C-alpha positions as a printed NumPy array, in Angstrom:
array([[ -57.092,  199.034,  220.647],
       [ -55.705,  202.363,  221.667],
       [ -55.258,  205.582,  219.744],
       [ -55.249,  205.547,  215.943],
       [ -56.07 ,  202.442,  213.933],
       [ -54.679,  202.384,  210.405],
       [ -51.826,  204.13 ,  208.636],
       [ -51.723,  207.858,  207.982],
       [ -51.664,  207.657,  204.21 ],
       [ -51.511,  210.932,  202.294],
       [ -54.84 ,  211.915,  200.731],
       [ -54.176,  215.635,  200.925],
       [ -56.045,  216.486,  197.741],
       [ -59.234,  214.684,  198.758],
       [ -62.08 ,  216.347,  200.664],
       [ -62.087,  215.324,  204.308],
       [ -65.04 ,  213.632,  206.023],
       [ -65.267,  213.11 ,  209.789],
       [ -67.498,  210.256,  210.956],
       [ -68.606,  210.499,  214.597],
       [ -69.078,  207.043,  216.101],
       [ -68.102,  203.573,  214.924],
       [ -71.299,  201.592,  215.179],
       [ -72.3  ,  199.647,  212.092],
       [ -73.785,  202.811,  210.569],
       [ -70.626,  204.851,  211.053],
       [ -68.292,  202.103,  209.878],
       [ -70.405,  201.424,  206.787],
       [ -70.578,  205.142,  205.974],
       [ -66.795,  205.427,  206.323],
       [ -66.221,  202.53 ,  203.917],
       [ -68.64 ,  204.012,  201.39 ],
       [ -67.047,  207.471,  201.633],
       [ -63.6  ,  205.941,  201.253],
       [ -64.787,  204.185,  198.097],
       [ -65.935,  207.578,  196.766],
       [ -62.432,  208.956,  197.219],
       [ -62.837,  210.881,  200.465],
       [ -60.213,  211.126,  203.145],
       [ -62.068,  209.794,  206.195],
       [ -61.428,  210.049,  209.918],
       [ -63.703,  208.011,  212.198],
       [ -63.668,  209.2  ,  215.803],
       [ -64.895,  206.86 ,  218.535],
       [ -65.419,  207.571,  222.227],
       [ -64.828,  203.987,  223.362],
       [ -61.491,  202.221,  223.357],
       [ -62.554,  199.933,  220.48 ],
       [ -65.01 ,  200.225,  217.577],
       [ -68.527,  198.845,  217.489],
       [ -70.808,  201.195,  219.399],
       [ -73.803,  199.062,  220.326],
       [ -72.012,  196.213,  218.529],
       [ -69.034,  196.492,  220.883],
       [ -67.337,  193.281,  222.065],
       [ -66.074,  192.388,  225.535],
       [ -63.42 ,  189.77 ,  226.193],
       [ -63.439,  188.544,  229.777],
       [ -62.111,  185.406,  231.514],
       [ -61.772,  183.62 ,  228.181],
       [ -65.352,  184.444,  227.146],
       [ -66.341,  186.686,  224.234],
       [ -69.503,  188.731,  224.733],
       [ -71.115,  190.601,  221.842],
       [ -72.714,  193.597,  223.507],
       [ -75.605,  194.228,  221.177],
       [ -76.93 ,  192.912,  217.843],
       [ -76.755,  189.144,  217.47 ],
       [ -79.212,  188.364,  214.659],
       [ -78.115,  188.965,  211.053],
       [ -80.941,  188.951,  208.509],
       [ -79.479,  190.63 ,  205.403],
       [ -75.842,  189.548,  205.083],
       [ -75.637,  190.811,  201.489],
       [ -75.422,  194.342,  202.94 ],
       [ -72.04 ,  193.383,  204.387],
       [ -71.044,  191.758,  201.084],
       [ -71.602,  195.129,  199.4  ],
       [ -69.092,  196.85 ,  201.68 ],
       [ -66.392,  194.266,  201.026],
       [ -67.119,  194.484,  197.293],
       [ -66.47 ,  198.247,  197.414],
       [ -62.935,  197.422,  198.552],
       [ -62.443,  194.712,  195.907],
       [ -62.475,  192.07 ,  198.591],
       [ -64.803,  189.177,  199.348],
       [ -66.485,  188.853,  202.721],
       [ -66.616,  185.058,  202.537],
       [ -62.81 ,  184.932,  202.208],
       [ -62.443,  186.639,  205.585],
       [ -65.513,  185.974,  207.735],
       [ -67.789,  182.956,  207.81 ],
       [ -71.492,  183.865,  207.843],
       [ -73.738,  180.865,  208.495],
       [ -77.481,  180.449,  208.419],
       [ -79.478,  179.081,  211.313],
       [ -82.767,  177.158,  211.261],
       [ -85.017,  177.325,  213.162],
       [ -84.543,  181.071,  213.49 ],
       [ -85.465,  181.074,  217.183],
       [ -87.552,  179.31 ,  219.782],
       [ -90.319,  181.049,  221.7  ],
       [ -91.114,  179.562,  225.099],
       [ -94.469,  180.69 ,  226.44 ],
       [ -95.122,  181.046,  230.138],
       [ -96.945,  177.704,  230.315],
       [ -93.935,  175.877,  228.865],
       [ -95.217,  175.4  ,  225.328],
       [ -92.697,  176.172,  222.594],
       [ -93.072,  177.631,  219.107],
       [ -90.226,  177.337,  216.6  ],
       [ -89.922,  179.782,  213.687],
       [ -88.556,  177.913,  210.663],
       [ -87.281,  178.98 ,  207.281],
       [ -89.362,  176.229,  205.704],
       [ -93.021,  177.232,  205.414],
       [ -94.256,  173.679,  205.849],
       [ -92.389,  173.312,  209.136],
       [ -93.81 ,  176.634,  210.301],
       [ -97.305,  175.488,  209.317],
       [ -96.778,  172.363,  211.437],
       [ -95.763,  174.546,  214.386],
       [ -98.879,  176.674,  213.925],
       [-101.073,  173.587,  213.753],
       [ -99.831,  172.55 ,  217.221],
       [-101.475,  175.676,  218.617],
       [-104.405,  176.345,  216.284],
       [-104.945,  174.288,  213.107],
       [-107.529,  176.827,  211.981],
       [-104.792,  179.497,  211.789],
       [-102.653,  177.686,  209.196],
       [-104.566,  179.349,  206.369],
       [-104.131,  182.665,  208.153],
       [-100.37 ,  182.174,  208.09 ],
       [-100.407,  181.862,  204.308],
       [-102.44 ,  185.054,  203.991],
       [-100.148,  186.833,  206.464],
       [ -97.091,  185.833,  204.462],
       [ -98.666,  187.301,  201.351],
       [ -99.424,  190.544,  203.211],
       [ -95.931,  190.642,  204.735],
       [ -94.396,  190.186,  201.284],
       [ -96.442,  193.072,  199.887],
       [ -95.33 ,  195.352,  202.725],
       [ -91.71 ,  194.238,  202.278],
       [ -91.791,  195.097,  198.582],
       [ -93.38 ,  198.495,  199.172],
       [ -91.515,  199.583,  202.293],
       [ -88.169,  197.786,  202.251],
       [ -87.347,  197.066,  198.612],
       [ -88.445,  200.507,  197.398],
       [ -87.647,  202.748,  200.359],
       [ -85.105,  201.312,  202.821],
       [ -82.052,  202.733,  201.057],
       [ -83.719,  205.742,  199.433],
       [ -83.435,  209.294,  200.819],
       [ -86.619,  210.338,  202.623],
       [ -85.945,  213.984,  203.429],
       [ -88.265,  215.476,  200.824],
       [ -92.002,  215.716,  201.44 ],
       [ -92.65 ,  214.552,  197.897],
       [ -91.194,  211.143,  198.802],
       [ -93.736,  210.783,  201.588],
       [ -96.571,  211.805,  199.274],
       [ -95.502,  209.192,  196.728],
       [ -95.342,  206.497,  199.425],
       [ -98.627,  207.45 ,  201.125],
       [-100.982,  205.511,  198.783],
       [ -99.087,  202.263,  199.453],
       [ -99.07 ,  202.992,  203.18 ],
       [-102.837,  203.458,  203.229],
       [-103.484,  200.483,  200.934],
       [-101.34 ,  198.159,  203.045],
       [-102.685,  199.349,  206.407],
       [ -99.546,  201.163,  207.525],
       [-101.553,  203.383,  209.872],
       [-102.443,  200.332,  211.998],
       [-100.169,  198.63 ,  214.512],
       [ -98.232,  195.428,  213.961],
       [-100.355,  193.602,  216.531],
       [-103.59 ,  194.786,  214.919],
       [-102.405,  193.669,  211.494],
       [-101.276,  190.251,  212.766],
       [-104.614,  189.776,  214.528],
       [-106.346,  189.896,  211.137],
       [-104.699,  186.584,  210.285],
       [-104.384,  184.677,  213.577],
       [-107.065,  183.958,  216.158],
       [-104.815,  182.202,  218.677],
       [-103.213,  184.642,  221.142],
       [ -99.917,  182.772,  221.296],
       [ -99.6  ,  182.929,  217.521],
       [-100.483,  186.616,  217.575],
       [ -97.567,  187.082,  219.95 ],
       [ -95.212,  184.892,  217.884],
       [ -95.858,  186.924,  214.731],
       [ -96.066,  190.404,  216.277],
       [ -93.122,  190.664,  218.699],
       [ -90.529,  191.593,  216.04 ],
       [ -90.663,  195.395,  216.584],
       [ -89.088,  194.759,  219.983],
       [ -85.89 ,  193.848,  218.12 ],
       [ -85.719,  197.472,  216.943],
       [ -87.056,  199.243,  220.022],
       [ -90.725,  199.319,  219.053],
       [ -93.99 ,  198.484,  220.795],
       [ -95.968,  195.953,  218.704],
       [ -99.135,  197.733,  219.816],
       [ -97.912,  201.116,  218.506],
       [ -95.333,  200.432,  215.761],
       [ -96.696,  200.831,  212.243],
       [ -97.754,  197.561,  210.637],
       [ -95.081,  198.194,  208.014],
       [ -92.777,  196.39 ,  210.443],
       [ -94.615,  193.176,  209.573],
       [ -92.078,  193.174,  206.736],
       [ -89.555,  191.689,  209.189],
       [ -91.347,  188.352,  208.936],
       [ -90.804,  188.274,  205.181],
       [ -87.264,  189.634,  205.466],
       [ -86.364,  186.62 ,  207.62 ],
       [ -87.763,  184.288,  204.988],
       [ -86.109,  186.028,  202.026],
       [ -82.542,  186.031,  203.373],
       [ -82.771,  183.849,  206.472],
       [ -81.277,  184.354,  209.924],
       [ -77.487,  184.171,  210.206],
       [ -74.611,  184.477,  212.626],
       [ -70.941,  185.296,  212.159],
       [ -68.225,  182.913,  213.315],
       [ -66.25 ,  184.872,  215.89 ],
       [ -69.358,  186.808,  216.867],
       [ -70.714,  190.112,  215.636],
       [ -67.39 ,  191.593,  216.698],
       [ -65.747,  189.79 ,  213.784],
       [ -67.782,  191.975,  211.413],
       [ -66.814,  195.112,  213.337],
       [ -63.126,  194.212,  213.124],
       [ -63.524,  193.409,  209.446],
       [ -65.075,  196.808,  208.705],
       [ -62.31 ,  198.55 ,  210.654],
       [ -59.8  ,  196.692,  208.49 ],
       [ -61.6  ,  197.844,  205.328],
       [ -61.275,  201.459,  206.481],
       [ -57.558,  200.921,  207.095],
       [ -57.132,  199.336,  203.674],
       [ -58.54 ,  202.511,  202.113],
       [ -55.83 ,  204.56 ,  203.809],
       [ -58.256,  206.108,  206.283],
       [ -58.245,  206.393,  210.06 ],
       [ -60.237,  205.105,  213.001],
       [ -59.325,  206.982,  216.154],
       [ -60.559,  205.367,  219.367],
       [ -60.531,  206.907,  222.864],
       [ -61.517,  210.061,  220.985],
       [ -64.741,  211.71 ,  222.123],
       [ -66.282,  214.579,  220.185],
       [ -67.346,  217.56 ,  222.28 ],
       [ -68.951,  219.646,  219.533],
       [ -69.659,  219.818,  215.828],
       [ -68.281,  223.149,  214.654],
       [ -70.234,  225.242,  212.192],
       [ -69.745,  228.464,  210.287],
       [ -72.531,  230.297,  208.462],
       [ -74.783,  227.286,  208.983],
       [ -72.308,  224.762,  207.596],
       [ -70.33 ,  222.01 ,  209.345],
       [ -66.633,  222.835,  209.296],
       [ -65.164,  220.318,  211.72 ],
       [ -65.337,  218.845,  215.201],
       [ -63.767,  219.791,  218.507],
       [ -62.713,  216.876,  220.676],
       [ -62.977,  216.649,  224.444],
       [ -59.194,  217.003,  224.463],
       [ -59.531,  220.431,  222.837],
       [ -58.135,  219.29 ,  219.484],
       [ -59.994,  220.596,  216.439],
       [ -60.326,  218.432,  213.332],
       [ -61.277,  220.506,  210.312],
       [ -63.265,  218.829,  207.574],
       [ -65.511,  219.35 ,  204.581],
       [ -68.415,  217.292,  205.877],
       [ -69.516,  215.444,  209.017],
       [ -71.405,  212.166,  209.292],
       [ -72.847,  211.558,  212.743],
       [ -73.453,  208.019,  213.941],
       [ -73.983,  209.401,  217.429],
       [ -77.476,  209.03 ,  218.899],
       [ -79.86 ,  211.556,  217.342],
       [ -80.825,  213.364,  220.536],
       [ -77.171,  213.669,  221.538],
       [ -76.16 ,  214.908,  218.076],
       [ -78.664,  217.74 ,  218.041],
       [ -78.91 ,  218.753,  221.704],
       [ -75.263,  218.303,  222.716],
       [ -72.95 ,  218.224,  219.709],
       [ -74.81 ,  221.164,  218.133],
       [ -75.609,  222.938,  221.404],
       [ -74.053,  226.211,  220.199],
       [ -75.586,  226.073,  216.731],
       [ -78.909,  227.721,  216.002],
       [ -81.435,  225.123,  214.832],
       [ -84.902,  225.646,  213.452],
       [ -86.021,  222.008,  212.956],
       [ -84.437,  219.737,  215.56 ],
       [ -84.467,  222.239,  218.386],
       [ -83.811,  221.288,  222.01 ],
       [ -87.564,  221.422,  222.637],
       [ -88.304,  218.991,  219.814],
       [ -85.548,  216.627,  220.926],
       [ -86.969,  216.672,  224.453],
       [ -90.568,  215.967,  223.48 ],
       [ -89.758,  213.144,  221.054],
       [ -90.728,  209.616,  222.083],
       [ -87.739,  207.392,  222.722],
       [ -87.54 ,  203.621,  222.57 ],
       [ -87.484,  201.381,  225.576],
       [ -84.139,  200.518,  227.119],
       [ -82.613,  197.154,  227.965],
       [ -81.23 ,  195.356,  230.967],
       [ -78.554,  192.977,  229.703],
       [ -76.78 ,  190.311,  231.742],
       [ -73.722,  188.761,  230.09 ],
       [ -72.512,  185.55 ,  231.675],
       [ -70.31 ,  182.557,  231.062],
       [ -70.878,  179.12 ,  232.561],
       [ -68.382,  176.403,  233.437],
       [ -70.637,  173.809,  231.809],
       [ -72.516,  173.608,  228.541],
       [ -76.297,  173.695,  228.221],
       [ -76.686,  171.539,  225.137],
       [ -80.493,  171.681,  225.221],
       [ -80.493,  175.485,  225.052],
       [ -80.925,  176.868,  221.536],
       [ -78.892,  179.651,  219.905],
       [ -81.808,  182.16 ,  220.108],
       [ -84.526,  181.61 ,  222.713],
       [ -87.32 ,  183.961,  223.751],
       [ -88.614,  183.247,  227.253],
       [ -91.965,  184.977,  227.636],
       [ -93.496,  186.002,  230.934],
       [ -97.155,  185.762,  231.976],
       [ -98.171,  189.064,  230.315],
       [ -97.728,  190.513,  226.849],
       [ -99.917,  193.569,  226.294],
       [ -99.779,  194.59 ,  229.971],
       [ -96.008,  194.305,  230.197],
       [ -95.478,  196.342,  227.035],
       [ -97.848,  198.999,  228.342],
       [ -95.793,  199.203,  231.549],
       [ -92.571,  199.554,  229.552],
       [ -93.604,  201.952,  226.792],
       [ -96.528,  203.943,  228.153],
       [ -96.519,  203.852,  231.962],
       [ -92.719,  203.656,  232.083],
       [ -92.614,  201.557,  235.214],
       [ -90.347,  198.626,  235.995],
       [ -92.727,  195.687,  236.327],
       [ -92.311,  192.672,  238.588],
       [ -92.525,  190.312,  235.61 ],
       [ -90.512,  190.378,  232.388],
       [ -89.907,  188.631,  229.086],
       [ -86.407,  187.642,  228.026],
       [ -84.299,  187.101,  224.929],
       [ -81.528,  184.564,  225.594],
       [ -78.531,  184.334,  223.274],
       [ -76.244,  181.284,  223.371],
       [ -73.75 ,  181.81 ,  220.514],
       [ -71.636,  178.856,  221.612],
       [ -74.447,  176.614,  220.379],
       [ -72.83 ,  177.113,  216.954],
       [ -69.501,  178.791,  217.697],
       [ -67.56 ,  177.202,  220.585],
       [ -64.638,  179.585,  220.   ],
       [ -66.485,  182.224,  222.056],
       [ -65.932,  180.375,  225.359],
       [ -63.262,  178.238,  227.036],
       [ -63.468,  174.541,  226.248],
       [ -66.507,  172.895,  227.846],
       [ -68.099,  176.249,  228.697],
       [ -70.915,  178.379,  227.316],
       [ -71.234,  182.082,  226.559],
       [ -74.628,  183.755,  227.07 ],
       [ -76.359,  187.036,  227.208],
       [ -79.915,  187.61 ,  228.299],
       [ -81.77 ,  190.869,  227.853],
       [ -85.008,  192.161,  229.282],
       [ -86.804,  195.124,  227.711],
       [ -87.268,  197.775,  230.401],
       [ -88.461,  201.391,  230.375],
       [ -85.944,  204.116,  229.642],
       [ -84.732,  206.437,  232.378],
       [ -87.967,  208.427,  232.578],
       [ -89.102,  205.543,  234.792],
       [ -86.96 ,  206.947,  237.596],
       [ -85.626,  203.464,  238.387],
       [ -82.576,  203.519,  240.656],
       [ -80.494,  201.125,  238.594],
       [ -77.42 ,  201.432,  240.807],
       [ -79.376,  199.664,  243.521],
       [ -81.813,  197.684,  241.37 ],
       [ -79.325,  196.021,  239.013],
       [ -78.242,  193.195,  241.344],
       [ -81.723,  192.143,  242.518],
       [ -83.08 ,  192.387,  238.965],
       [ -80.248,  190.157,  237.77 ],
       [ -81.104,  187.669,  240.537],
       [ -84.74 ,  187.544,  239.44 ],
       [ -83.684,  186.891,  235.86 ],
       [ -81.291,  184.139,  236.961],
       [ -84.083,  182.489,  238.933],
       [ -86.422,  182.664,  235.939],
       [ -83.812,  181.089,  233.662],
       [ -83.184,  178.327,  236.2  ],
       [ -86.901,  177.568,  236.312],
       [ -87.257,  177.44 ,  232.527],
       [ -84.272,  176.681,  230.281],
       [ -81.026,  176.72 ,  232.325],
       [ -81.358,  174.439,  235.373],
       [ -78.874,  175.066,  238.186],
       [ -77.633,  178.21 ,  236.479],
       [ -76.533,  180.287,  239.448],
       [ -73.991,  177.753,  240.652],
       [ -72.508,  177.438,  237.148],
       [ -71.803,  181.127,  236.39 ],
       [ -68.051,  181.872,  236.432],
       [ -67.924,  185.226,  234.616],
       [ -70.478,  188.011,  234.261],
       [ -71.147,  191.673,  233.666],
       [ -74.285,  193.812,  233.559],
       [ -75.516,  196.637,  231.348],
       [ -78.419,  198.855,  232.466],
       [ -80.155,  201.923,  230.997],
       [ -77.54 ,  204.003,  232.832],
       [ -74.843,  202.431,  230.648],
       [ -76.774,  203.321,  227.515],
       [ -76.921,  206.91 ,  228.741],
       [ -73.403,  207.286,  230.132],
       [ -71.36 ,  204.956,  227.96 ],
       [ -73.22 ,  205.183,  224.653],
       [ -74.484,  208.771,  225.149],
       [ -78.07 ,  207.77 ,  224.441],
       [ -80.861,  210.18 ,  225.371],
       [ -82.802,  208.864,  228.385],
       [ -80.8  ,  205.648,  228.162],
       [ -82.97 ,  204.504,  225.249],
       [ -81.46 ,  201.459,  223.571],
       [ -82.653,  202.198,  220.023],
       [ -82.99 ,  205.98 ,  219.767],
       [ -86.395,  207.273,  218.718],
       [ -89.316,  204.892,  219.102],
       [ -90.298,  203.497,  215.664],
       [ -93.947,  204.474,  215.515],
       [ -95.814,  205.961,  212.578],
       [ -95.152,  209.656,  213.231],
       [ -91.476,  208.953,  213.939],
       [ -90.826,  206.861,  210.842],
       [ -89.796,  207.634,  207.248],
       [ -90.198,  211.368,  206.513],
       [ -91.155,  212.04 ,  210.153],
       [ -87.846,  210.595,  211.394],
       [ -84.708,  212.771,  211.566],
       [ -83.471,  212.933,  207.986],
       [ -80.184,  211.484,  206.773],
       [ -79.227,  214.949,  205.562],
       [ -79.584,  217.514,  208.312],
       [ -82.277,  220.136,  207.875],
       [ -80.38 ,  222.406,  210.285],
       [ -76.719,  222.223,  209.265],
       [ -75.387,  222.044,  205.72 ],
       [ -72.722,  219.397,  205.277],
       [ -74.029,  217.284,  208.18 ],
       [ -75.336,  213.784,  207.465],
       [ -76.859,  211.228,  209.824],
       [ -76.621,  207.446,  209.99 ],
       [ -77.647,  204.869,  212.559],
       [ -80.737,  203.739,  214.421],
       [ -82.213,  207.189,  215.023],
       [ -82.484,  208.24 ,  211.393],
       [ -84.184,  206.744,  208.317],
       [ -84.864,  203.846,  207.883],
       [ -84.486,  202.986,  211.605],
       [ -82.927,  200.519,  214.015],
       [ -81.741,  196.973,  213.402],
       [ -78.627,  195.91 ,  211.506],
       [ -80.209,  195.936,  208.001],
       [ -81.712,  199.392,  208.565],
       [ -78.543,  200.855,  210.061],
       [ -76.454,  199.58 ,  207.135],
       [ -79.109,  200.921,  204.769],
       [ -78.836,  204.357,  206.381],
       [ -75.223,  204.433,  205.187],
       [ -76.437,  203.563,  201.679],
       [ -78.831,  206.522,  201.834],
       [ -75.993,  208.864,  202.805],
       [ -73.892,  207.353,  200.033],
       [ -76.559,  208.482,  197.559],
       [ -76.729,  211.976,  199.058],
       [ -72.984,  212.706,  199.043],
       [ -71.337,  213.2  ,  195.623],
       [ -68.094,  211.61 ,  194.516],
       [ -65.054,  213.262,  196.084],
       [ -64.026,  214.905,  192.817],
       [ -67.468,  216.457,  192.426],
       [ -67.448,  217.645,  196.043],
       [ -64.083,  219.335,  195.445],
       [ -65.422,  221.177,  192.404],
       [ -68.55 ,  222.134,  194.352],
       [ -66.415,  223.552,  197.175],
       [ -64.276,  225.576,  194.761],
       [ -67.24 ,  227.289,  193.112]])
């Protein structure tokens, strides 16, 4: 995919919006703006769309680079509906149950099921006395979901009054406590505390620091289930790119933005690395938050997100990801498997607080060919395994550490769920925190932008409408409501509510 995707249809009378970056947030924002009547140009640094949801094709294997778990597919349905099309006619989204398997270090396994009775049976294997706690936790998780997700996930949160309105619920529901602390109120068994508290790691958070509002993820899974897309996550990326084309708008790849241009405190366009200037009426940035403010606005005076504030913010952990294809199939390996190491609290402290690369690790293993054999040659399997690691403040020399770290992970997988793995690998590639920094332009190589803890969530997070530059809007993991596919898509819904219809914008500009 090289150059411009989509026809150059004439929309000369419409206000022009430039979207920087084609992750799910940028693509969703572009579709929503197109539905409002804007002329939209999406500019993407990489040679194909997707951002963190980029797709590699190698040796007959298809590797989804980033998100693999879909928990709110109706958010994609909404985007197709805006274009008078139906998602199910074009992409098959299928549910999966159990959601995932958690393998503890001693070899015991917990399965998270959609059916509450099956989950109760799993809990009873570990601690029968905690079954009642599960029921109480589900009630608490539902209450948090209704207060934090249903009411706030797609609502603008840039005004202090919104925070003040939400504060009573936050205090009532224990939002000032951590996820792990909240979970511990309902489970006495340590393995179950781990099984019901690890979810913030999916969005770059430390379960011991992330606000207990993220307990809502447990209920979110149960409301809409866990799904996967046939053809991989990349099928959704390609589908969104096609929606943008169908609206007569453009997606320009191999096109890196050097600077957001401003005049009298207002965004007026972007200058590309090539020197080309694209004038526009508004800018939506799906670039990482730190990069947007410290680099793309480096020549613009800022009073809120200054360079100093960007530098002192707390960023999420990073990831080491090993993508590999095998010449055989591992039929006993589940679609989503979490392989835990010997430590939980200590490992997370090393990653998030001490920022040191530990000798041990915990792993998330993705085998999409368990349900979609099209992602590998016949008789083969496609995998990726990721290990949470500290971001680049750790000082780890990843150019020299990548290979030995990969070898340690391979050995661990051989010892647990993939026997004889190393002799079966026929295709592979590696992604380290350096790739997040250099390829995805992520501050400190953080995989999820700002760390989702209490004072970096909701109103305290960078707002979807910039406080520094008029006409600049923000989508993606670093802004409200946060990381994860549902949140990123919801950030585009927030921006949709903040930006008027194209006709109204035109009248506003002419006044």
